C-alpha positions in Angstrom: -64.4 76.1 143.1 -60.7 76.2 143.6 -59.0 73.7 146.2 -56.8 75.4 148.8 -53.0 74.9 148.4 -51.7 73.8 151.7 -47.9 73.5 152.6 -47.3 70.1 151.7 -48.4 70.4 148.0 -45.7 71.9 147.5 -43.0 71.0 149.8 -43.7 67.9 151.3 -42.6 67.1 155.0 -39.8 64.5 154.0 -38.3 67.5 151.9 -36.4 70.5 152.6 -36.1 72.6 149.2 -38.0 72.2 145.8 -37.0 73.2 141.7 -39.6 75.4 140.1 -39.0 76.9 136.7 -35.0 76.7 137.4 -35.2 78.1 140.6 -33.9 75.9 143.9 -36.6 76.8 146.9 -35.8 76.1 150.4 -37.6 75.9 153.0 -37.9 78.5 154.9 -36.7 81.1 152.9 -40.2 82.8 152.7 -40.3 83.3 156.6 -36.3 84.3 156.4 -37.1 86.9 153.9 -39.8 88.6 155.6 -37.7 88.3 158.6 -34.8 90.2 157.5 -37.0 92.3 155.7 -38.7 94.0 159.2 -35.0 93.6 160.4 -33.7 96.0 157.4 -36.9 98.1 157.9 -36.0 98.7 161.8 -32.2 99.5 161.5 -30.8 103.0 161.3 -29.4 103.6 157.7 -25.8 103.9 159.2 -25.6 100.4 161.0 -23.1 98.0 159.7 -25.3 95.3 159.9 -27.7 96.5 157.4 -25.0 95.2 154.7 -25.0 91.5 155.7 -29.3 91.6 156.2 -29.2 93.0 152.2 -27.2 90.7 151.1 -29.4 88.1 152.2 -32.5 89.2 150.8 -30.7 89.6 147.6 -30.0 85.8 147.8 -33.7 85.4 148.6 -35.2 87.3 145.7 -35.1 85.0 142.7 -37.2 82.2 144.9 -40.2 85.4 146.1 -40.1 86.5 142.3 -41.0 82.9 141.4 -43.1 82.7 144.0 -45.1 86.0 142.9 -44.5 87.7 146.0 -43.8 91.2 144.2 -47.0 90.5 141.7 -49.5 90.5 144.8 -47.4 93.0 147.4 -45.9 96.5 147.0 -43.4 97.6 149.6 -44.4 100.0 151.9 -41.2 101.6 151.9 -39.4 102.4 149.1 -35.9 103.0 150.4 -36.0 99.4 151.5 -37.1 98.4 147.6 -34.1 100.3 146.7 -32.0 98.7 148.9 -32.5 95.5 147.8 -33.1 96.1 144.2 -36.6 95.8 143.8 -38.8 97.8 142.2 -41.1 99.9 145.1 
């Protein structure tokens, strides 16, 4: 039976980033990505804040791909997926 993966198995408390297959993964990237998705989902399409949020999300896509997020979860909003350049 497989053992659960704990956060410290991937990134010990005394480290702030790790390299996985050539992708630098920073501590907090997954949380920031999800928080920015929530923000983007709540903004009107003509909001001037959207572009900065979208750019930040795009920066996190390599880490999300490396972690398998898009293999496990689908976007509820095709508009949000399209805005950041991910297939819904």
